[in-house]
DOVO-727739 format. One line per 5 residues: number of its first residue (from 1); their letters; for each residue x, y negated, z of N, C-alpha, C. Coordinates in Angstrom, 3 decimals. Layout:
% DOVO-727739
NUM) A) X:Y:Z:X:Y:Z:X:Y:Z | ...
% end
This chain:
% DOVO-727739
1) MPTSS) 0.662:1.162:-0.055:-0.050:0.027:0.124:0.950:-1.503:0.049 | 0.446:-2.372:-1.010:1.320:-3.313:-0.960:1.547:-4.114:0.233 | 2.461:-4.811:0.954:2.411:-5.749:2.035:2.391:-7.004:1.754 | 2.293:-7.512:0.653:2.026:-8.785:0.210:1.512:-8.923:-1.371 | 1.138:-10.181:-1.755:0.443:-10.299:-2.893:1.722:-10.472:-4.104
6) TDSSS) 3.027:-10.479:-3.594:3.825:-10.576:-4.659:4.682:-9.385:-4.921 | 3.990:-8.185:-4.172:4.806:-6.642:-4.527:4.631:-6.329:-6.022 | 3.496:-6.651:-6.846:3.319:-6.435:-8.099:3.753:-7.299:-9.054 | 4.135:-8.431:-8.896:4.422:-9.579:-9.550:5.650:-10.321:-9.475 | 6.393:-10.880:-10.419:7.527:-11.795:-9.909:6.942:-13.115:-10.104
11) FRLEW) 7.572:-14.050:-9.656:7.275:-15.688:-9.910:8.454:-16.290:-10.152 | 8.303:-17.480:-10.631:9.635:-18.584:-11.188:9.604:-19.698:-10.147 | 10.697:-19.911:-9.836:10.986:-21.149:-9.087:12.030:-21.752:-9.786 | 11.737:-23.139:-9.882:13.040:-24.197:-10.564:13.813:-24.825:-9.595 | 15.074:-24.550:-9.497:15.804:-25.250:-8.543:16.205:-26.526:-9.226
16) RPSRW) 16.177:-27.693:-8.651:16.702:-29.025:-9.277:17.209:-29.721:-8.123 | 18.094:-30.720:-8.567:18.786:-31.671:-7.292:17.762:-32.319:-6.631 | 17.717:-32.318:-5.251:17.152:-33.131:-4.561:17.189:-34.585:-4.504 | 16.388:-35.198:-4.324:16.513:-36.854:-4.377:17.124:-37.159:-2.932 | 16.690:-36.351:-1.543:17.600:-36.696:-0.599:18.738:-36.206:-0.437
21) GIVAA) 19.438:-35.168:-1.349:20.714:-34.865:-1.319:21.531:-35.769:-2.194 | 20.941:-36.303:-3.350:21.688:-37.396:-4.124:21.797:-38.743:-3.311 | 20.851:-39.100:-2.317:21.116:-40.262:-1.387:22.088:-39.947:-0.570 | 22.046:-38.458:0.030:23.092:-38.398:1.116:24.694:-38.541:0.516 | 24.651:-37.776:-0.813:26.018:-37.946:-1.426:26.293:-39.305:-1.648
26) AVLPL) 25.601:-40.258:-1.638:25.949:-41.881:-1.861:26.117:-42.486:-0.553 | 25.491:-42.268:0.410:25.641:-42.763:1.661:26.413:-42.270:2.590 | 26.884:-40.926:2.546:27.718:-40.333:3.377:29.245:-40.741:3.386 | 29.773:-40.846:2.093:31.222:-41.398:1.986:31.455:-43.036:2.481 | 30.272:-43.818:2.050:30.298:-45.193:2.304:30.405:-45.334:3.851
31) SCAGA) 29.362:-44.521:4.544:29.353:-44.543:6.035:30.643:-44.121:6.574 | 31.310:-43.222:6.222:32.526:-42.711:6.600:33.598:-43.833:6.750 | 33.581:-44.188:5.403:34.749:-45.339:5.214:34.199:-46.419:5.983 | 33.142:-46.911:6.173:32.775:-48.167:7.287:33.080:-47.754:8.645 | 33.181:-46.517:8.985:33.413:-46.084:10.604:34.808:-46.220:10.569
36) LADSG) 35.679:-45.903:9.479:37.102:-45.872:9.701:37.565:-47.439:9.582 | 36.924:-48.193:8.860:37.257:-49.584:8.777:36.868:-50.433:10.276 | 35.835:-49.846:10.653:35.413:-50.499:12.028:36.245:-49.850:13.036 | 37.119:-48.693:12.988:37.756:-48.114:14.047:39.055:-48.990:14.377 | 40.155:-48.438:14.998:41.540:-49.088:15.355:42.124:-48.743:14.245
41) LPDAL) 42.128:-48.061:13.203:43.138:-47.982:12.156:43.488:-48.895:11.527 | 42.909:-49.933:11.135:43.651:-51.170:10.634:44.722:-51.662:11.317 | 44.626:-51.677:12.503:45.669:-52.335:13.611:46.662:-51.363:13.607 | 46.451:-50.268:13.676:47.714:-49.310:13.949:48.794:-48.956:12.742 | 48.091:-49.637:11.583:49.120:-49.475:10.122:50.099:-50.156:10.158
46) PRGIA) 51.094:-50.097:9.535:52.486:-50.709:9.803:52.221:-52.106:9.355 | 52.863:-53.263:9.865:53.080:-54.841:9.636:53.060:-55.066:8.215 | 53.586:-54.306:7.285:53.701:-54.887:5.879:52.342:-54.769:5.201 | 51.304:-53.992:5.911:49.995:-54.135:5.208:49.194:-55.078:5.949 | 48.386:-55.831:5.375:47.651:-56.793:6.113:46.411:-56.109:6.476
51) PAVVP) 45.973:-56.177:7.764:44.956:-55.580:8.462:43.516:-55.966:7.720 | 43.443:-57.081:7.215:42.074:-57.554:6.708:41.706:-56.984:5.460 | 42.721:-56.412:4.811:42.603:-55.917:3.229:42.159:-54.309:3.663 | 42.537:-53.622:4.572:42.173:-52.314:4.809:41.025:-52.111:4.900 | 40.011:-52.602:5.776:38.586:-52.371:5.508:38.122:-52.590:4.324
56) AVLLA) 38.252:-53.620:3.553:37.808:-53.601:2.326:38.326:-52.737:1.303 | 39.528:-51.942:1.312:39.827:-50.944:0.491:39.092:-49.614:0.907 | 38.813:-49.375:2.062:38.137:-48.259:2.550:36.949:-48.279:2.215 | 36.298:-49.446:2.499:34.683:-49.527:2.025:34.463:-49.341:0.332 | 35.538:-50.002:-0.329:35.524:-49.786:-1.674:35.887:-48.438:-2.344
61) FGAAA) 36.544:-47.736:-1.554:36.777:-46.305:-1.799:35.772:-45.532:-1.456 | 34.788:-45.936:-0.442:33.643:-45.157:-0.059:32.524:-45.214:-0.797 | 32.483:-46.594:-1.325:31.470:-47.006:-2.154:31.712:-46.122:-3.631 | 32.877:-46.203:-4.068:33.329:-45.425:-5.442:33.128:-43.868:-5.091 | 33.383:-43.534:-4.104:33.372:-41.753:-4.147:31.781:-41.409:-3.777
66) GASWS) 31.089:-42.461:-2.986:29.416:-42.255:-3.142:28.711:-42.178:-4.056 | 29.338:-43.181:-5.113:28.831:-43.278:-6.436:29.157:-42.243:-7.221 | 30.219:-41.710:-7.354:30.831:-40.748:-8.230:29.816:-39.336:-7.601 | 29.904:-39.139:-6.234:29.284:-37.912:-5.948:27.650:-37.765:-6.070 | 26.954:-38.985:-6.014:25.650:-38.923:-6.358:25.353:-38.930:-7.824
71) VRAAR) 26.252:-39.351:-8.527:25.872:-39.181:-10.103:26.282:-37.810:-10.421 | 27.129:-37.040:-9.757:27.436:-35.648:-10.249:26.417:-34.848:-9.514 | 25.751:-35.178:-8.489:24.481:-34.484:-7.713:23.254:-34.630:-8.893 | 23.173:-35.699:-9.280:22.067:-35.947:-10.057:22.134:-35.246:-11.617 | 23.005:-35.050:-11.987:23.556:-34.544:-13.322:23.334:-33.101:-13.260
76) RPPVV) 23.139:-32.479:-12.152:23.225:-30.890:-12.040:21.862:-30.382:-12.604 | 22.254:-29.412:-13.592:21.149:-29.062:-14.426:20.175:-28.114:-13.532 | 18.786:-28.054:-13.951:17.832:-27.288:-13.119:18.296:-25.868:-13.446 | 17.956:-24.914:-12.426:18.215:-23.348:-12.491:16.848:-22.730:-12.288 | 16.570:-21.862:-13.123:15.484:-21.100:-13.215:15.629:-19.836:-12.410
81) LRLCP) 14.917:-19.568:-11.352:15.000:-18.327:-10.600:13.711:-17.554:-10.428 | 13.702:-16.223:-10.748:12.861:-15.173:-10.678:12.855:-14.372:-9.623 | 11.942:-14.419:-8.532:11.762:-13.893:-7.511:10.940:-12.623:-7.958 | 11.652:-11.334:-7.864:10.987:-9.904:-8.165:10.595:-9.207:-6.937 | 9.964:-8.308:-7.463:9.332:-7.684:-6.415:10.347:-6.987:-5.606
86) GRRLA) 10.149:-6.495:-4.194:11.220:-5.833:-3.545:12.751:-6.434:-3.131 | 12.456:-8.117:-2.830:13.371:-8.843:-2.368:14.527:-8.952:-3.410 | 14.130:-8.943:-4.664:15.255:-8.953:-5.805:15.145:-10.642:-6.320 | 16.228:-11.200:-6.745:16.314:-12.616:-7.295:17.085:-12.489:-8.874 | 16.464:-13.021:-9.724:17.128:-13.188:-10.918:17.351:-14.333:-11.230
91) VGEGR) 18.470:-14.709:-11.741:18.945:-15.987:-12.142:18.818:-16.464:-13.612 | 17.714:-17.064:-14.415:17.607:-17.328:-15.526:17.119:-15.917:-16.190 | 18.025:-15.591:-17.311:17.664:-14.147:-17.837:18.401:-13.256:-17.292 | 19.410:-13.413:-16.511:20.170:-12.315:-15.863:19.321:-11.159:-15.121 | 20.344:-10.300:-14.887:19.807:-9.217:-13.919:19.332:-9.412:-12.675
96) AGSAT) 18.446:-8.735:-12.145:17.896:-9.042:-10.676:18.753:-8.315:-9.731 | 19.065:-8.959:-8.660:19.770:-8.209:-7.528:19.109:-8.867:-6.141 | 19.555:-8.154:-5.261:18.890:-7.908:-3.754:19.436:-9.652:-3.292 | 18.370:-10.025:-2.420:18.545:-11.319:-1.926:17.654:-11.380:-0.622 | 18.327:-12.393:0.142:17.550:-12.899:1.262:17.009:-14.489:1.144
101) LTERW) 16.167:-14.539:2.099:15.455:-15.993:2.201:15.690:-16.316:3.679 | 16.500:-17.362:3.908:16.345:-18.063:5.290:15.712:-19.449:5.164 | 14.840:-19.679:6.259:14.024:-20.776:6.202:14.568:-21.528:7.745 | 15.075:-22.679:7.461:15.428:-23.324:8.784:14.786:-24.916:8.214 | 13.448:-25.112:8.931:13.114:-26.201:8.555:14.099:-27.476:8.501
106) PLVVL) 14.306:-28.301:7.659:13.393:-28.680:6.433:13.815:-27.733:5.259 | 14.762:-26.860:5.398:15.421:-26.387:4.292:14.985:-25.072:3.939 | 14.751:-24.363:2.684:14.851:-23.059:2.525:15.892:-22.683:1.474 | 16.630:-21.816:2.144:17.656:-21.235:1.306:17.567:-19.646:0.808 | 17.783:-19.572:-0.581:17.907:-18.509:-1.139:19.233:-17.876:-1.423
111) RRDDG) 19.617:-16.884:-0.853:20.936:-16.353:-1.012:21.073:-14.956:-1.435 | 21.821:-14.738:-2.860:22.331:-13.393:-3.311:22.937:-12.653:-2.413 | 22.616:-11.247:-1.958:23.260:-10.387:-1.030:24.831:-10.261:-1.695 | 24.957:-10.026:-2.862:26.366:-9.962:-3.380:27.337:-11.052:-3.334 | 26.896:-12.193:-2.855:27.838:-13.458:-2.629:27.701:-14.257:-3.967
116) SGAWV) 27.225:-13.959:-4.812:27.271:-14.884:-6.042:26.565:-15.775:-6.278 | 25.837:-16.211:-5.453:25.110:-17.643:-5.583:24.062:-17.891:-4.208 | 23.739:-19.207:-3.921:23.142:-19.749:-2.780:22.143:-20.800:-3.511 | 21.034:-20.914:-3.235:20.212:-22.265:-3.650:19.420:-22.873:-2.573 | 19.928:-23.890:-2.319:19.051:-24.821:-0.971:17.941:-25.687:-1.728
121) FWPDT) 16.807:-25.322:-1.143:15.463:-26.059:-1.523:15.166:-27.322:-0.266 | 15.571:-28.428:-0.534:14.835:-29.582:0.271:13.415:-29.723:0.047 | 12.681:-30.254:1.125:11.317:-30.454:1.006:10.781:-30.998:-0.264 | 11.464:-31.923:-1.014:10.904:-32.695:-2.072:11.109:-31.855:-3.098 | 11.895:-30.514:-3.197:11.815:-29.839:-4.456:11.187:-28.497:-4.233
126) LSPDS) 10.722:-28.307:-3.161:9.920:-26.928:-3.224:8.309:-27.318:-2.421 | 7.336:-26.947:-3.335:6.058:-27.258:-2.942:5.552:-26.403:-1.833 | 4.556:-26.969:-0.787:4.084:-26.090:0.165:3.760:-24.548:-0.348 | 2.856:-24.461:-1.633:2.516:-23.390:-2.095:3.649:-22.375:-2.506 | 4.759:-23.009:-3.107:6.014:-22.175:-3.436:6.546:-21.808:-2.192
131) RRRCR) 6.574:-22.624:-0.976:7.316:-22.323:0.043:6.490:-21.097:0.645 | 5.061:-20.990:0.608:4.387:-19.681:1.061:4.779:-18.667:0.298 | 4.795:-18.587:-0.969:5.102:-17.770:-1.713:6.461:-17.034:-1.676 | 7.522:-17.956:-1.397:8.537:-17.340:-0.933:8.409:-16.639:0.444 | 7.877:-17.271:1.259:7.632:-16.691:2.700:7.144:-15.086:2.465
136) LWADA) 6.135:-14.977:1.623:5.283:-13.569:1.217:6.514:-12.848:0.561 | 7.264:-13.241:-0.129:8.259:-12.606:-1.032:9.191:-11.932:-0.095 | 9.929:-12.909:1.027:10.661:-12.409:1.931:10.128:-11.392:3.051 | 8.831:-11.326:3.038:8.276:-10.379:4.092:7.829:-8.958:3.237 | 7.945:-9.094:2.045:7.622:-7.813:1.127:8.783:-6.722:1.553
141) APAPV) 8.258:-5.531:1.364:9.310:-4.366:1.525:10.303:-4.347:0.759 | 11.743:-4.251:1.013:12.413:-4.096:0.016:12.551:-3.059:-0.937 | 13.011:-3.098:-2.308:12.865:-2.100:-3.172:13.595:-0.752:-2.664 | 13.085:0.415:-2.794:13.853:1.641:-2.561:15.416:1.999:-3.217 | 16.293:2.418:-2.551:17.499:2.437:-3.195:17.285:3.985:-3.752
146) VPHHW) 17.293:4.204:-5.373:17.271:5.357:-5.618:18.652:5.724:-6.398 | 19.359:6.704:-6.380:20.551:7.291:-7.086:20.421:7.323:-8.207 | 21.452:6.721:-9.120:21.318:6.669:-10.560:21.300:8.183:-11.142 | 21.859:9.248:-10.309:21.652:10.490:-10.814:20.299:11.365:-10.884 | 19.386:10.649:-9.847:18.107:11.133:-9.457:17.478:11.192:-10.784
151) MG) 16.834:12.246:-11.168:15.880:12.410:-12.267:14.450:12.897:-12.030 | 14.125:13.258:-10.846:12.741:13.590:-10.515:11.733:12.773:-10.576
% end
């Protein structure tokens, strides 16, 4: 008897970059540079370096790094994931392999058991219905392992 509605069919999820992740990629380097600029680091540098220039250089570096990271995050292409019966996950048109789902609100993480990939879904990239379907998929019984030589 099936343990969930996903036992008999697979469903598609499309992973795409999160807006929250893109904003975090822009803000994190800038905030780290700001913290360094506000610390005692500029005063601890050798006398040949003007202490007033160091915070400006750190902030400029943080802004450039943040812009670069956020652009790179925004340009990542979407990935089509197919969640198949028996806790199996296929990426694109590839073969399905076993996978696990970890849900730590607000994140949902799909991870291939062979270590070949992991996809993190933020709330803005996964609808409540898709989150529910992922939970049902994860609670379904795993596919039985049948030896390749078994012919019966």
